[in-house]
SEGU-770806 format. One line per 3 residues: number of its first residue (from 0); their letters; for each residue x, y, z of N, C-alpha, C. Coordinates in steps of 0.001 Angstrom, whole numbers, plus 500000, padded with zeros to 6 digits. Layout:
N
NUM) a) X:Y:Z:X:Y:Z:X:Y:Z  ...
//
This chain:
390
0) xxx) 470455:489953:547583:469696:489438:546437:470207:490037:545125  470443:491370:545127:470909:492019:543902:472251:491455:543469  473146:491247:544468:474457:490704:544131:474316:489333:543486
3) xxx) 473414:488542:544014:473213:487192:543495:472739:487222:542048  471833:488142:541727:471311:488268:540363:472426:488663:539407  473276:489603:539838:474400:490044:538994:475340:488890:538721
6) xxx) 475682:488147:539776:476593:487005:539608:476001:485971:538672  474708:485688:538838:474035:484735:537975:474052:485217:536536  473828:486516:536319:473816:487074:534963:475171:486916:534302
9) xxx) 476225:487211:535069:477574:487076:534525:477856:485632:534163  477440:484699:535028:477653:483278:534753:476964:482859:533472  475725:483346:533271:474996:483014:532051:475697:483545:530821
12) xxx) 476238:484780:530905:476970:485365:529776:478177:484514:529416  478920:484085:530462:480097:483259:530217:479726:481929:529596  478614:481338:530050:478166:480080:529480:477794:480245:528018
15) xxx) 477144:481360:527686:476787:481624:526289:478050:481774:525448  479045:482473:526001:480300:482666:525271:480965:481341:524962  480990:480460:525942:481572:479137:525738:480788:478376:524683
18) xxx) 479474:478489:524729:478609:477739:523808:478838:478151:522366  479257:479407:522116:479462:479849:520729:480927:479760:520320  481701:479019:521070:483067:478747:520632:484122:479560:521354
21) xxx) 483830:480026:522532:484802:480754:523357:485381:481951:522629  484521:482760:522006:484951:483994:521363:484710:485127:522339  485765:485661:522943:485614:486680:523972:485887:488050:523364
24) xxx) 484978:488973:523526:485125:490329:523026:484778:491282:524164  485736:492052:524618:485542:492952:525743:485891:494373:525338  485304:495347:526023:485711:496728:525825:487104:496911:526394
27) xxx) 487970:497614:525659:489374:497697:526038:489868:499108:525763  489689:500012:526752:490116:501404:526612:489624:502032:525315  488334:501855:525018:487767:502461:523820:487821:501576:522595
30) xxx) 488545:500450:522664:488587:499482:521566:487917:498193:522033  487886:497221:521145:487417:495886:521518:488624:494968:521668  488661:494231:522757:489710:493232:522936:489148:491898:522495
33) xxx) 489813:491284:521541:489295:490054:520950:490338:488959:521031  489863:487743:521262:490744:486579:521314:489920:485368:520894  490114:484943:519626:489391:483760:519152:490354:482850:518407
36) xxx) 489844:481918:517671:490728:480939:517019:491537:481546:515877  491188:482765:515471:491859:483376:514324:492850:484477:514707  492513:485268:515711:493330:486443:516016:493134:486885:517459
39) xxx) 494014:487802:517889:493909:488333:519241:494436:489769:519263  494056:490504:520300:494449:491898:520450:495790:491995:521159  496690:492799:520627:497932:493103:521337:497625:494043:522500
42) xxx) 498356:493889:523592:498178:494786:524726:498534:496214:524341  497814:497162:524944:498139:498565:524766:497208:499284:523818  496817:500492:524197:496098:501390:523302:496886:502694:523224
45) xxx) 496694:503415:522098:497597:504516:521784:496834:505725:521258  497447:506893:521404:496874:508132:520873:497075:508230:519358  498035:507535:518862:498327:507473:517440:499133:506228:517161
48) xxx) 499119:505744:515935:499879:504539:515592:500080:504470:514092  501152:503794:513692:501427:503543:512287:501593:502046:512079  501490:501603:510835:501563:500174:510548:502928:499600:510910
51) xxx) 502938:498297:511179:504198:497604:511414:505049:497569:510146  506350:497705:510350:507323:497583:509272:508615:497074:509885  509143:496000:509324:510369:495390:509821:510264:495027:511311
54) xxx) 509062:494579:511711:508866:494062:513052:508602:495100:514126  508499:496382:513742:508246:497443:514711:507167:498379:514196  506434:498989:515129:505413:499969:514763:505568:501213:515623
57) xxx) 505431:502375:514998:505464:503633:515742:504132:503836:516458  504187:504223:517741:502984:504470:518536:503162:505765:519337  502035:506390:519644:502061:507676:520341:501403:507556:521709
60) xxx) 502095:508044:522751:501566:508045:524108:501972:509347:524798  500999:510009:525405:501244:511271:526114:501954:512283:525211  501537:512303:523936:502053:513292:523005:503397:512976:522386
63) xxx) 504016:511850:522730:505332:511475:522189:505251:510128:521477  506166:509952:520515:506200:508731:519709:507349:507822:520123  507037:506512:520155:508042:505483:520355:507710:504294:519471
66) xxx) 508213:503106:519802:507998:501927:518966:507708:500703:519814  506819:499831:519303:506527:498548:519929:506945:497425:518993  507152:496223:519588:507458:495059:518767:506174:494291:518450
69) xxx) 506293:493160:517794:505121:492423:517310:504333:491736:518425  504817:491783:519657:504052:491278:520794:503404:492425:521567  503586:493658:521094:502991:494815:521749:503869:495429:522822
72) xxx) 505081:494921:523008:505994:495432:524029:506663:496708:523532  506717:497734:524397:507420:498972:524057:508922:498700:524087  509574:498845:522935:511017:498575:522853:511820:499851:522644
75) xxx) 511177:500909:522198:511800:502238:522124:510812:503205:522772  511182:503746:523903:510259:504552:524697:509797:505792:523933  508525:506172:524119:508028:507385:523458:508820:508612:523905
78) xxx) 509536:509218:522936:510392:510369:523255:510447:511380:522114  509749:511079:521005:509904:511887:519805:508613:512625:519466  508764:513786:518858:507598:514589:518489:506921:514065:517227
81) xxx) 507624:513285:516443:507074:512641:515250:507958:511452:514918  507398:510487:514200:508172:509290:513840:507607:508680:512573  508502:508163:511752:508120:507413:510557:508469:505939:510753
84) xxx) 508003:505098:509848:508221:503658:509965:509663:503283:509632  510070:502109:510115:511412:501603:509810:511498:501129:508361  512662:501374:507774:512985:500900:506431:514485:500684:506358
87) xxx) 514878:499475:505971:516298:499119:505901:517002:499364:507230  516275:499082:508327:516884:499131:509646:516929:500492:510301  516423:501531:509646:516445:502882:510202:515066:503517:510113
90) xxx) 514750:504360:511109:513496:505112:511086:513796:506583:511319  513123:507440:510575:513258:508879:510783:512382:509305:511948  512960:510062:512885:512232:510581:514043:512568:512064:514207
93) xxx) 511661:512773:514885:511804:514225:514985:511802:514688:516429  512685:515643:516727:512691:516345:518009:512802:517840:517725  511859:518602:518271:511877:520062:518151:512017:520530:516700
96) xxx) 511288:519867:515816:511228:520303:514432:512364:519840:513547  513336:519125:514079:514460:518626:513273:514428:517103:513260  514786:516539:512122:514718:515098:511917:516096:514449:511957
99) xxx) 516111:513229:512469:517281:512368:512399:516818:510933:512227  517718:509973:512358:517373:508558:512202:517882:507769:513392  517073:506771:513802:517480:505834:514846:517490:504421:514285
102) xxx) 518235:503520:514967:518196:502113:514586:517151:501383:515427  517046:500083:515253:515985:499312:515916:516190:499189:517425  517358:499605:517930:517606:499621:519369:517332:500997:519971
105) xxx) 517006:501970:519100:516763:503319:519582:517989:504206:519591  519114:503670:519081:520332:504478:519019:520236:505510:517900  520674:506744:518171:520685:507781:517137:521838:507499:516183
108) xxx) 521516:507287:514925:522518:506968:513900:522838:508201:513070  521818:508989:512771:521996:510240:512029:521415:511357:512890  522209:512372:513256:521769:513404:514200:520558:514200:513706
111) xxx) 519945:514920:514630:518726:515691:514351:519103:517041:513727  519413:516989:512427:519856:518195:511714:519057:518465:510450  518108:517583:510114:517438:517653:508821:516054:518273:508953
114) xxx) 515636:519012:507907:514317:519656:507956:513208:518726:507493  513525:517741:506653:512550:516709:506264:513298:515475:505801  512697:514321:506016:513350:513055:505693:512330:512059:505164
117) xxx) 512841:511032:504491:512003:509986:503914:512669:508636:504140  511970:507560:503793:512465:506213:504068:513678:505872:503210  514560:505047:503770:515701:504555:503009:515245:503499:502005
120) xxx) 515853:503538:500831:515637:502519:499805:516949:502320:499067  517400:501078:499041:518653:500712:498375:519826:501545:498885  519818:501781:500218:520940:502421:500883:520928:503928:500904
123) xxx) 519940:504548:500281:519873:506008:500217:518484:506485:500602  518413:507719:501122:517129:508307:501485:517058:509732:500964  515861:510143:500576:515630:511534:500196:515589:512385:501462
126) xxx) 516228:513556:501404:516096:514535:502491:515704:515873:501884  515135:516751:502692:514701:518042:502207:515434:519186:502881  515606:520249:502126:516150:521493:502657:515386:522617:501990
129) xxx) 514499:523264:502754:513610:524239:502142:512659:523534:501189  512600:524012:499944:511699:523405:498959:512432:522448:498019  513693:522144:498321:514482:521274:497445:514908:519997:498162
132) xxx) 515330:519005:497352:515602:517670:497875:516930:517132:497361  517511:516251:498163:518716:515537:497773:518709:514161:498396  519879:513501:498424:519989:512144:498959:521103:512068:499993
135) xxx) 520853:511272:501061:521875:510976:502056:522091:509470:502121  523281:509075:502622:523523:507658:502854:523249:507328:504316  523541:506104:504740:523162:505666:506088:524064:506212:507185
138) xxx) 525088:506956:506817:525888:507666:507821:525394:509099:507986  524455:509508:507159:523963:510878:507185:524688:511794:506230  525678:511255:505514:526426:512068:504553:525545:512420:503366
141) xxx) 525562:513690:502972:524819:514133:501788:525555:513669:500541  524951:512713:499821:525548:512194:498588:525323:513188:497446  524206:513919:497522:523966:515042:496608:523514:516230:497443
144) xxx) 523674:517411:496897:523082:518576:497525:521578:518553:497344  520884:519431:498074:519435:519569:497902:519206:520457:496679  519227:519820:495518:519206:520562:494256:518014:520200:493366
147) xxx) 517167:519271:493813:516060:518810:492984:514727:519347:493517  513822:519688:492618:512483:520111:493045:511595:518911:493364  511956:517728:492862:511322:516470:493232:512384:515380:493214
150) xxx) 512194:514364:494052:513107:513216:494065:512341:512001:494581  512532:510858:493930:511819:509640:494314:512751:508670:495021  512174:507682:495683:512956:506590:496250:513573:505764:495125
153) xxx) 514669:505076:495442:515301:504198:494460:514502:502908:494308  514425:502434:493076:513724:501197:492758:514491:500517:491639  514994:499309:491929:515809:498575:490953:517009:499390:490485
156) xxx) 517598:500145:491423:518834:500862:491112:518662:502202:490446  517438:502659:490277:517182:503913:489571:516201:504767:490369  516452:506093:490403:515502:507051:490967:515254:508144:489939
159) xxx) 514138:508844:490100:513758:509912:489185:513846:511245:489930  514443:512239:489295:514615:513557:489903:514171:514632:488916  513832:515800:489476:513267:516872:488657:514014:518185:488873
162) xxx) 514292:518858:487748:514860:520206:487751:514218:520998:486618  513945:522266:486879:513432:523150:485820:512263:522530:485067  511377:521888:485828:510131:521319:485279:510359:520153:484328
165) xxx) 511522:519533:484374:511799:518351:483564:512458:517288:484429  512244:516022:484054:512729:514891:484832:513924:514226:484169  514775:513648:485042:515883:512805:484598:515962:511609:485535
168) xxx) 516880:510680:485233:517050:509483:486046:518484:509404:486535  518656:508926:487793:519981:508769:488374:520131:507348:488894  521393:506893:489006:521662:505576:489570:522031:505704:491047
171) xxx) 522351:504593:491704:522618:504616:493141:523944:505285:493490  524751:505609:492475:525933:506450:492684:525558:507920:492580  524258:508160:492348:523693:509509:492152:524282:510190:490925
174) xxx) 524634:509367:489941:525069:509869:488637:523854:509919:487718  523713:511006:486964:522603:511097:486025:522863:510176:484838  521848:509394:484470:521973:508491:483330:521199:509030:482127
177) xxx) 520446:510114:482328:519769:510792:481218:519841:512297:481459  519540:513056:480426:519385:514491:480575:518018:514800:481179  517821:516032:481600:516529:516477:482134:515622:516866:480968
180) xxx) 515010:515836:480367:514218:516070:479152:512823:515463:479211  512501:514728:480277:511248:513972:480285:510146:514695:481056  508903:514287:480794:507740:515017:481276:507103:514490:482541
183) xxx) 507576:513354:483078:506970:512833:484299:507911:511815:484927  507637:511502:486203:508410:510482:486893:507981:509098:486430  508891:508137:486510:508597:506748:486146:509584:505851:486880
186) xxx) 509340:504544:486862:510209:503593:487543:510740:502547:486579  511856:501943:486966:512481:500866:486197:511892:499535:486631  511276:498819:485696:510759:497483:485948:511087:496593:484770
189) xxx) 511595:495396:485078:511937:494408:484061:512869:494998:483010  513786:495850:483473:514857:496357:482614:514515:497562:481771  513277:498086:481866:512905:499227:481031:512107:500267:481814
192) xxx) 512283:501522:481394:511567:502645:482007:510712:503310:480930  509389:503451:481144:508569:504200:480194:508801:505695:480380  509100:506388:479313:509387:507826:479381:508631:508554:478285
195) xxx) 508281:509832:478548:507680:510647:477492:508164:512082:477619  508071:512796:476517:508628:514135:476446:507784:515167:477176  506517:514861:477415:505684:515808:478115:505246:516970:477271
198) xxx) 505229:516777:475979:504794:517826:475049:503622:517278:474262  502402:517699:474627:501210:517131:474004:501128:517441:472514  501843:518460:472066:501807:518798:470636:502470:517724:469787
201) xxx) 503310:516900:470418:503980:515830:469688:503058:514648:469443  501943:514557:470226:501015:513451:470056:501608:512161:470570  502230:511391:469683:502849:510117:470061:504249:510407:470593
204) xxx) 504405:510362:471926:505694:510779:472490:506152:509939:473673  505706:508674:473737:506109:507789:474824:506895:506599:474275  508027:506310:474940:508861:505170:474572:509523:504584:475793
207) xxx) 510605:503809:475590:511260:503137:476713:512774:503311:476621  513392:503485:477808:514846:503482:477929:515254:502382:478900  516546:502025:478895:517043:501053:479868:517673:501777:481046
210) xxx) 518272:501033:481966:518807:501618:483197:519998:502533:482942  520600:502413:481763:521724:503282:481393:521272:504494:480588  519956:504634:480398:519433:505777:479656:519383:505568:478154
213) xxx) 519739:504362:477695:519724:504085:476263:518300:503803:475790  517942:504400:474636:516606:504178:474075:516510:502743:473574  515520:501977:474083:515368:500587:473659:514095:500372:472846
216) xxx) 513090:501226:473036:511896:501221:472188:511573:502661:471837  511370:502914:470556:511160:504279:470085:509868:504882:470655  509702:506168:470427:508510:506889:470881:507359:506582:469926
219) xxx) 506614:505525:470271:505588:504988:469374:504177:505105:469928  504035:505505:471206:502728:505453:471847:502357:506795:472470  501060:507008:472587:500585:508166:473343:500815:507931:474833
222) xxx) 500551:506705:475283:500758:506337:476683:501256:504907:476735  502232:504652:477615:502735:503293:477837:503176:503189:479291  502968:502020:479887:503194:501834:481329:504406:500943:481595
225) xxx) 504678:500722:482901:505757:499822:483301:505436:498384:482877  506484:497616:482607:506299:496211:482267:506078:495380:483526  505215:494385:483389:504919:493446:484480:504669:492086:483847
228) xxx) 505534:491127:484136:505395:489817:483526:505583:489845:482023  506422:490740:481537:506705:490826:480098:505658:491557:479294  504668:492148:479964:503603:492872:479272:503443:494263:479865
231) xxx) 503106:495217:479003:502863:496583:479463:501638:497146:478755  500820:497881:479488:499657:498535:478899:500110:499696:478024  499440:499873:476868:499810:500957:475961:498646:501318:475055
234) xxx) 498626:502577:474611:497700:503012:473567:498465:503923:472613  498083:503932:471345:498866:504649:470343:498453:506107:470185  497211:506441:470506:496741:507822:470427:495774:508082:471569
237) xxx) 495533:509367:471831:494679:509763:472944:493293:509152:472844  492729:509096:471678:491357:508606:471499:491295:507115:471209  492435:506439:471216:492472:505014:470878:492416:504156:472144
240) xxx) 491924:502908:472038:491841:502025:473213:493207:501479:473614  493223:500877:474805:494434:500270:475361:494490:498779:475060  495725:498314:474846:496022:496899:474792:497313:496648:475550
243) xxx) 497982:495528:475263:499230:495203:475946:500306:494855:474924  501499:495407:475140:502642:495149:474264:503636:494239:474968  504479:493560:474157:505586:492792:474715:506844:493661:474722
246) xxx) 507970:493085:475135:509200:493863:475274:509808:494251:473933  509238:493748:472840:509650:494187:471497:508798:495354:471002  507792:495714:471787:506915:496800:471383:505752:496353:470524
249) xxx) 505517:495040:470443:504430:494507:469615:503174:494315:470456  502023:494684:469897:500768:494407:470583:500490:492903:470536  500479:492271:471710:500166:490844:471796:498763:490630:472342
252) xxx) 498204:491662:472954:496780:491690:473314:496217:492948:472672  495314:492755:471747:494853:493848:470886:494259:494999:471690  494453:496245:471238:493834:497410:471890:492313:497335:471784
255) xxx) 491667:497199:472945:490222:496932:472975:489494:497761:474023  490211:498220:475068:489539:498745:476249:489821:500234:476453  488861:500895:477098:489006:502326:477365:490135:502606:478345
258) xxx) 490325:501718:479304:491446:501837:480241:491780:500457:480788  492990:500315:481288:493448:499036:481824:494391:499290:482994  494549:498275:483837:495596:498257:484853:496630:497219:484444
261) xxx) 497854:497344:484965:498889:496364:484670:498485:494980:485190  499066:493952:484614:498812:492592:485077:499294:492427:486521  498493:491722:487290:498817:491424:488678:498429:489985:488955
264) xxx) 499436:489166:489267:499214:487747:489566:498492:487047:488413  498844:487432:487182:498360:486728:486006:497103:487278:485375  496535:488358:485931:495284:488907:485404:495351:490426:485379
267) xxx) 494636:491013:484433:494595:492466:484316:493158:492951:484389  492985:494049:485077:491691:494721:485163:491514:495603:483935  490371:495464:483244:490112:496243:482027:488739:496898:482139
270) xxx) 488565:498027:481416:487328:498804:481542:486834:499288:480191  485537:499203:479988:484859:499759:478827:483591:500454:479305  483465:501720:478960:482295:502509:479328:481986:502400:480816
273) xxx) 483046:502521:481605:482969:502553:483073:482441:501250:483669  482583:500169:482949:482273:498831:483446:483545:497993:483407  483778:497208:484466:485064:496536:484647:484927:495021:484607
276) xxx) 485984:494390:484065:486109:492939:484112:487597:492600:484099  487934:491310:483924:489325:490867:483998:489675:490003:482795  490941:490103:482366:491454:489235:481303:492672:488485:481817
279) xxx) 492972:487343:481148:494203:486618:481444:495284:487039:480452  496466:486433:480533:497585:486848:479697:497396:486491:478224  496375:485701:477906:496023:485439:476511:495059:486493:475968
282) xxx) 494624:487390:476843:493692:488426:476433:492239:488025:476528  491976:486844:477087:490596:486351:477201:489971:486768:478530  488696:487149:478496:487978:487489:479718:487766:486234:480559
285) xxx) 487909:486380:481883:487690:485229:482757:486234:485151:483200  485469:486195:482916:484042:486203:483241:483340:487185:482311  482082:486914:482017:481288:487858:481231:480611:488902:482111
288) xxx) 480718:488735:483425:480113:489707:484318:480896:491017:484309  480160:492120:484445:480753:493444:484508:480443:494058:485860  481386:494861:486366:481239:495452:487689:481430:496962:487630
291) xxx) 480721:497659:488527:480854:499112:488589:482158:499551:489216  482748:498688:490070:484067:498901:490648:484790:497562:490682  486091:497600:490499:486883:496376:490577:488338:496750:490831
294) xxx) 489077:495800:491419:490459:496050:491807:491283:494811:491468  492583:494988:491344:493458:493928:490851:493494:492715:491777  493828:491560:491206:494035:490346:491992:495235:490507:492917
297) xxx) 495155:489872:494076:496261:489875:495023:496849:488476:495132  497874:488331:495970:498540:487037:496129:497602:485964:496654  496499:486353:497275:495529:485386:497773:494594:484873:496676
300) xxx) 494842:485298:495427:494111:484819:494240:492639:485205:494263  492375:486341:494873:491030:486898:494903:491089:488359:494492  490020:488826:493841:489924:490225:493440:488650:490829:494006
303) xxx) 488756:492063:494449:487620:492792:495029:486789:493413:493910  485471:493228:493964:484561:493776:492956:483334:494352:493664  482592:495211:492958:481411:495810:493575:480387:496168:492517
306) xxx) 479143:496170:492934:478044:496628:492085:477277:497713:492828  476605:498572:492072:475831:499647:492667:474684:499068:493491  474463:499673:494669:473402:499200:495558:472751:500414:496205
309) xxx) 471658:500875:495627:471008:502071:496139:471928:503267:495994  472174:503963:497100:473059:505124:497077:474520:504737:497273  474787:503435:497523:476150:503005:497789:476582:501854:496907
312) xxx) 477415:500973:497483:477980:499848:496751:477893:498589:497598  477866:497453:496918:477953:496156:497576:479207:495454:497071  480142:495188:497995:481430:494595:497647:481454:493100:497946
315) xxx) 482216:492393:497124:482490:490986:497330:483785:490634:496627  484017:489332:496391:485281:488886:495810:485043:487777:494786  485851:487816:493709:485826:486751:492716:487161:486018:492733
318) xxx) 487137:484751:492263:488371:483987:492148:488911:484061:490719  489962:483299:490439:490623:483370:489134:489771:482818:487993  488699:482108:488341:487768:481624:487320:486630:482613:487078
321) xxx) 486659:483723:487799:485604:484712:487666:484376:484413:488494  484468:483416:489378:483323:483033:490212:483237:483937:491439  482035:484360:491777:481817:485181:492963:481821:484270:494194
324) xxx) 482986:484083:494762:483146:483129:495856:482821:483744:497211  482844:485050:497299:482369:485762:498492:481346:486771:497997  480104:486576:498400:478981:487327:497839:479167:488832:497985
327) xxx) 478613:489572:497019:478651:491028:497049:477629:491515:498078  478128:491737:499302:477227:492006:500432:477724:493073:501393  478942:493597:501169:479532:494521:502126:479470:495963:501598
330) xxx) 479242:496907:502507:479202:498317:502122:480573:498822:501704  481637:498185:502195:483009:498516:501810:483882:497300:502057  485030:497279:501415:485964:496164:501585:487342:496593:501123
333) xxx) 488366:495968:501693:489739:496160:501233:490220:494877:500574  491361:494947:499892:491934:493763:499274:492410:492766:500338  492498:491499:499957:493062:490492:500848:494572:490679:500958
336) xxx) 495062:490609:502178:496491:490604:502487:496705:489559:503567  497631:488630:503346:497888:487567:504325:496635:486758:504627  495761:486604:503621:494578:485778:503802:493436:486432:504532
339) xxx) 493515:487753:504760:492489:488468:505506:492145:489776:504794  490871:490138:504780:490423:491408:504207:489514:492124:505189  489601:493445:505199:488680:494251:506005:487382:494444:505236
342) xxx) 486257:494392:505945:484944:494641:505345:484172:495579:506265  483267:496365:505658:482511:497326:506439:481019:497187:506237  480254:497625:507253:478790:497584:507156:478187:498975:506960
345) xxx) 479047:499950:506683:478584:501315:506481:478965:502243:507604  479199:501697:508786:479605:502517:509929:480871:502000:510603  481035:500674:510638:482221:500099:511268:482788:498974:510412
348) xxx) 483983:498498:510827:484721:497518:510043:485059:496287:510867  485128:495162:510167:485610:493914:510729:486506:493226:509719  486766:491911:509910:487653:491172:509013:487035:489835:508640
351) xxx) 487327:489396:507405:486948:488065:506947:488186:487348:506449  488110:485994:506388:489184:485232:505756:488764:484840:504342  489614:484101:503648:489360:483802:502236:488190:482850:502025
354) xxx) 487708:482240:503099:486492:481423:503008:485235:482271:503139  485410:483553:503444:484265:484424:503684:483798:484401:505119  484513:483660:505981:484154:483615:507396:484535:484926:508068
357) xxx) 483600:485515:508815:483899:486749:509544:484663:486390:510805  485952:486741:510819:486811:486374:511942:486893:487477:512988  486354:488645:512682:486221:489729:513665:485008:490546:513274
360) xxx) 484143:490824:514232:482920:491564:513965:483174:493023:513656  482094:493761:513484:482194:495189:513140:482449:495985:514414  483726:496019:514808:484093:496605:516088:484776:497968:515966
363) xxx) 485303:498321:514783:486193:499474:514685:485690:500491:513660  485979:501771:513927:485597:502828:512985:486593:502938:511836  487793:502385:512021:488780:502380:510937:489729:501212:511135
366) xxx) 490139:500595:510048:491099:499490:510111:492059:499606:508930  493242:499054:509100:494216:498944:508017:494419:497469:507684  494853:497165:506461:495113:495755:506123:496208:495155:507002
369) xxx) 496198:493829:507131:497263:493134:507832:498575:493300:507073  499650:493548:507795:500967:493683:507193:501624:492311:507070  502853:492284:506574:503589:491025:506452:503821:490382:507816
372) xxx) 503793:491185:508879:503951:490649:510229:502688:489953:510718  501595:490031:509931:500336:489451:510360:499629:490279:511407  499843:491606:511365:499254:492511:512355:498536:493642:511625
375) xxx) 497356:494008:512129:496578:495099:511538:496364:496202:512569  496465:497452:512104:496173:498606:512955:494678:498890:512913  494075:499106:514082:492649:499377:514171:492442:500603:515066
378) xxx) 491274:501235:514937:491007:502393:515777:489512:502606:515947  489171:503259:517053:487848:503817:517283:488064:505276:517641  487695:506163:516720:487966:507572:516946:489456:507816:517068
381) xxx) 489879:508405:518200:491296:508722:518381:492005:507727:519291  491461:506513:519422:492101:505440:520185:492549:504359:519208  493849:504024:519251:494432:503096:518289:494951:501846:518991
384) xxx) 494941:500736:518262:495481:499493:518764:495825:498572:517611  496181:497322:517933:496590:496353:516935:495971:495000:517237  495634:494257:516177:495235:492857:516317:496167:491996:515489
387) xxx) 496391:490786:515939:497395:489903:515331:496784:488560:514982  497171:488037:513829:496717:486708:513410:497428:485638:514232  496682:484574:514574:497276:483456:515294:497965:482514:514316
//
């Protein structure tokens, strides 16, 4: 009789599942295994995991790191004490405290001789020796000695390096294009690098140089940012508001706001007295509503916003017209990536699509955004896994 009741109960559960659209959610080694019209769980659970990059993700099993492909298949067996993500076809991995690089087949390309390593960018990677840094190429040859106290990845052919508490810029030949005279790191975007002397006594000490180190805009601002879409945020003095300048250094959007973010997908986040809204490239607000928290627009043409709700926050999303198209109802939320955003109820996280449809319930204690591969890393405590968009 008991067996019959159990079988009947299971049958009823399955019938209910079918009735709600065949959404199956099962316990899966400490995670939830999900398979519905939107996404499904990749096979395998892990002691540790990193996001997918270039079609592979680092995963940890029995204390060692290896790599899986986008179907969840182990393609590089766990054999390393630590591992970083792939970049430009190579990943840094560690054995017995020393780092080297492998290719996507697991072949050792650069031997395990380095004390610290970073991702390759534009054919070069930062490496460390003690407290100093230099650059290596993809054969492992040191293009520079470890002579910098800081070194950045290359971006648009330029990297920033630091010596004696001052910064300079180098090209991909690792030739210095400026002297060590600047006060902070910066990047080259749209042909110009914002630089400043780092001496507050000068007051107005920020300007722009080109990739060859030539001054293209004089030191006219207290603060100025990277250019994006021909516009850059700037303010002329510490106590003055921010506006946006063009590549000639002219204010084309008047200084009006206490702080601003760079333009992203045609809109900029602006703030006055700790209240946030958005403007378009004409400098006009897209909504009169103000938010206690807000974040830049993404490629999905939605921006994350929030208002105070008791002791916490209620998050939702607005569109390019400033309309609240996904109600402010979540205790937490991430930006949309690949048409999907993570949302939280205060204790666990799930996912929604751009229609606001919840495509995965609150199953996980932590989630990461979907990568370009359409895969998101999820976890419950110390158990990690991946879900993939269909």
